[in-house]
C-alpha positions, -999 to +999 in steps of 0.1 A: +223+691-409+261+686-408+274+657-429+283+626-409+317+609-414+316+572-407+350+555-403+354+518-403+387+503-392+391+469-407+383+454-441+372+418-434+337+406-440+321+423-410+338+456-417+330+456-454+294+444-451+288+471-424+303+497-448+279+484-475+249+488-452+260+523-442+264+533-479+228+522-485+217+546-458+238+577-465+219+610-463+229+644-477+267+646-478+274+618-454+305+597-461+320+563-453+357+556-450+371+521-448+407+515-435+426+483-440+456+468-458+445+455-492+466+423-488+446+414-456+473+395-437+457+369-414+421+377-424+399+350-412+375+355-441+402+346-467+410+313-450+373+303-445+352+279-465+323+302-458+299+274-448+266+289-439+260+263-411+239+267-380+228+232-372+260+216-385+278+234-358+258+219-329+276+198-304+266+178-273+270+208-250+253+234-273+222+255-264+226+250-226+229+288-218+208+318-227+239+333-244+245+302-266+208+300-275+207+337-285+239+332-306+222+303-323+192+324-330+214+350-347+230+322-367+196+310-379+185+345-388+217+350-408+211+317-427+176+330-437+190+364-448+219+352-469+199+346-502+185+381-502+219+396-491+236+378-519+212+393-544+217+428-529+254+424-534+251+413-571+227+441-578+249+467-561+280+455-580+261+459-613+251+494-602+287+505-602+295+490-636+308+456-625+303+426-648+295+406-617+265+383-625+267+359-596+287+351-564+274+315-562+254+289-581+224+298-560+203+268-549+230+245-563+254+258-536+231+245-508+231+211-492+254+197-465+261+161-457+271+154-421+290+121-417+294+102-384+325+080-390+350+060-371+380+083-375+379+097-340+359+084-310+325+083-294+325+120-289+316+123-326+286+101-319+273+123-291+278+155-312+259+138-341+231+128-318+228+164-305+227+178-340+199+154-350+179+163-318+183+201-325+171+196-361+141+177-348+134+202-320+135+232-344+117+214-372+145+220-396+143+199-428+168+171-429+170+134-439+190+104-429+209+091-459+230+060-465+266+071-465+273+051-497+248+073-515+267+105-508+281+118-542+318+114-545+321+101-509+348+074-511+366+071-478+390+045-466+371+014-454+383+016-419+372+052-416+339+050-434+307+065-419+281+044-402+255+072-402+249+104-422+223+131-426+216+157-453+206+192-444+193+208-476+192+245-465+228+248-452+251+260-480+284+278-486+300+306-507+334+315-520+345+341-494+371+356-518+345+364-544+322+379-518+351+401-505+360+411-541+324+420-548+322+442-517+355+458-526+341+466-561+309+481-547+326+503-521+354+514-544+328+524-570+306+544-546+311+582-549+308+588-511+329+558-499+367+562-495+388+530-492+422+535-477+449+509-482+467+513-448+471+500-413+455+517-383+480+524-355+458+539-328+426+559-322+429+595-312+406+609-285+394+644-279+374+649-247+350+620-244+350+610-280+372+596-308+384+623-331+404+603-356+424+572-365+462+575-369+476+553-396+511+536-397+523+563-421+513+591-397+482+601-416+452+609-394+417+601-407+391+622-389+354+612-384+323+614-363+313+577-358+338+548-357+337+511-359+366+488-348+363+456-368+398+444-373+392+408-361+418+393-339+440+424-338+413+445-321+428+441-286+462+453-298+447+484-314+427+492-283+458+488-261+478+511-283+450+537-281+447+539-243+410+547-244+401+532-210+379+506-226+379+474-205+374+447-231+383+411-225+412+399-247+407+387-282+431+359-292+443+347-326+425+314-335+451+303-361+431+284-387+445+265-417+426+253-448+438+241-482+424+246-517+428+216-540+419+208-576+404+173-578+400+166-615+375+138-621+363+137-585+347+171-578+321+176-551+287+193-557+278+194-520+295+201-487+306+169-469+318+173-433+320+156-399+307+170-367+328+194-347+356+176-330+381+182-303+403+212-310+386+222-343+356+218-366+364+183-378+372+177-415+352+192-443+352+193-481+334+223-497+330+230-535+346+263-545+326+285-568+350+302-593+324+319-615+296+306-637+321+297-664+350+288-641+363+254-633+341+232-611+367+209-597+382+231-569+375+224-533+384+238-499+395+213-473+396+224-436+402+232-410+427+232-381+425+255-351+452+267-326+444+296-303+475+317-296+481+351-281+501+367-310+498+369-348+515+342-368+515+344-406+521+307-414+504+275-405+522+245-392+532+217-417+515+192-393+482+210-398+485+208-436+495+172-434+466+163-411+441+180-435+455+162-465+455+128-448+421+133-433+406+144-466+419+113-483+410+089-455+377+103-444+362+118-476+377+106-509+407+084-515+411+099-550+422+131-534+457+116-533+460+127-569+446+162-564+466+193-570+474+215-540+464+249-552+468+270-520+473+269-483+451+294-465+460+308-431+436+331-411+432+344-376+398+337-361+391+364-336+384+344-304+374+362-272+382+349-238+346+335-234+344+326-271+313+348-276+314+378-299+321+413-288+295+436-304+280+470-300+286+504-285+313+512-260+318+537-231+334+560-256+303+574-272+311+574-309+330+541-310+314+507-317+332+474-318+325+442-338+350+414-332+353+380-314+331+363-340+355+333-342+346+313-373+311+327-375+319+362-388+312+354-425+280+335-417+267+362-394+276+392-416+241+399-430+227+402-395+257+419-378+262+444-405+226+456-403+228+459-365+262+477-365+251+501-392+220+509-371+241+515-340+265+537-359+237+559-371+221+565-337+197+536-337+194+507-311+195+470-312+173+444-297+177+440-259+193+406-261+222+420-282+236+436-250+246+401-239+276+405-262+285+441-254+322+447-258+328+458-222+308+431-206+322+407-180+336+374-192+306+351-196+310+320-174+282+298-187+299+264-185+298+246-151+332+234-140+324+197-142+309+201-177+340+219-187+363+193-174+343+166-192+343+187-225+380+193-223+389+156-216+366+145-244+382+170-268+417+159-259+409+123-264+392+131-297+424+149-308+445+119-299+423+095-319+424+119-349+462+117-348+466+080-347+462+071-310+457+034-306+456+022-270+467-014-264+437-021-241+408-005-224+427+000-191+453+021-209+425+043-223+410+048-189+445+057-175+450+083-202+416+099-196+423+100-159+457+117-164+440+143-185+412+148-160+436+153-131+456+178-151+425+198-161+411+197-125+444+210-113+444+238-138+409+249-127+421+249-091+452+269-100+433+297-117+405+297-090+377+284-112+356+268-085+321+272-100+328+279-136+347+261-163+373+268-190+362+266-226+381+237-243+396+261-269+410+284-242+429+258-221+463+268-233+455+305-229+447+300-192+476+276-188+500+302-201+485+331-182+471+350-212+435+345-200+426+351-164 
C-alpha cells in the first residue's frame, strides 16, 4: 500500500493535537507534516487561560437548541478525557527523550469557584441560576460555599459576592506548556515534519488538493489535508479559490494578562459567570513546572469580534482587566507585577458554532470556529479529525457542524433582542454605568431595544436573531 502523506495547515492546539493523534496511528511509511509559523502570531491558545470548563460556561439561554446541547455534550466528553490525554502527552514526550515530567499539578489543578457578585447587574444572577440548574439537572458534583471562605478571595466591599459555588471537577492547564510539549513530541517523531512557515494557498488538481503553497514559494504536497489555522481559515480559503462555500470566520480579539502576585497566589480558579461581551472576569493559577514559582496567575478576558487580524489589544481592555481583578477578586493585586499581556484571535464563525469535518473537496478537512473552546475540546476534536483524515467516519450528530453547512439560526428574534440588550446593559455596568434613577435605566434599555430591533429589520431577520457577539459584524455588513 502506498504511503499516505498527511498535511496539517496550522499549529495551534487543534492542529497539533490532531497531528499527535495521526502520529499515533501511522502505518508503514505514512507521514505527517505540520505547517505554521513558530512565533504563532494571534494564536488563541497562547492567550488562553485554558480553563477546562463546561458548566462554568452555562448562561441563561444555554442548551435551548439541539446544536447547543450537542456542543455541550462534546464539552463534557472533553472534560472527561483530559486527564488521560494529559498522561498520553507526558508519556509521549518522555518517549522522544524529553525531561518533561508533568504539564500540571494533576488533581491540584482542579476546582473552580463561581462567584455571583454586584459588579454588573441582574443578568449575572440569571446566568448563575442557569448554571446551578444545569449542574443539578446533569447531577454534576458542586457545592454552595460562603464567598468569604474562598481562598485568597478579597474583593472590594462594594463588589463582593453574595453567592458562590465550587465545581470540583472543572480545572485548567498552562496552554503554553501543553503547546511546548506537543512541539517536542512532534519534532522528535521520525515521521513527522514540522515546517516553520506560513501557508499562502491550497493548490488543487482535478477534484482534490495536491499541495499547499507557502509564503516563500515552497509547495508541500500531500494526500490528506487539514485546515486548522483558527481565525485566518477564511482568508486562506478565499486565496485558494476552491469553491468551498463556508460561512465567514471572524477574529475574536481576546486579551488576558499574566501577573505575579507574591504573597497572594491562588490555588484554584476564581471566576464570575459569563457576562455581556465576554466571559466575565477570572483568575487562574499558572503552572510553571513542578519546581517553578507558584505565584503567577492569568487574569482574563476581554472579547471584541472584528473582521481582520489585529496584533495588539486595546489599552482599555488591559485597564479593565486590572481594575476588575483588584475590585472583584483580590485587592492585593494592586501590588502584583504585570508579567505579560496576551493577545489572541478566537476563531468565531457567523453562527458562533464550530466548523468541523470533511468538505466537498474530497481530501480536505476543516477544523475552525471553535471560539474559546478549542483548547478544552482538543482531546475530542483531535480524535475525530484524525479519524476523518484516515478514511473513518464520525458520529451522525457531528454533521451539525459541517464546514459547508448553512448558518445555524437557532435563536428566535425576540430571545436575541433580549440577550443583546441584557449584554449591552451588563457591559455598561461593568464600565461604571450609574443611572440617576430607575426611569433613566428604563430609557437606556428602550433605546438599545429600538436600535437592535431596527438592525434586525434592516438585515431581514424576521424569525431569527443575531447572536450578541456578532452584532457589530452584522451592523458593519461583514455578516449577512
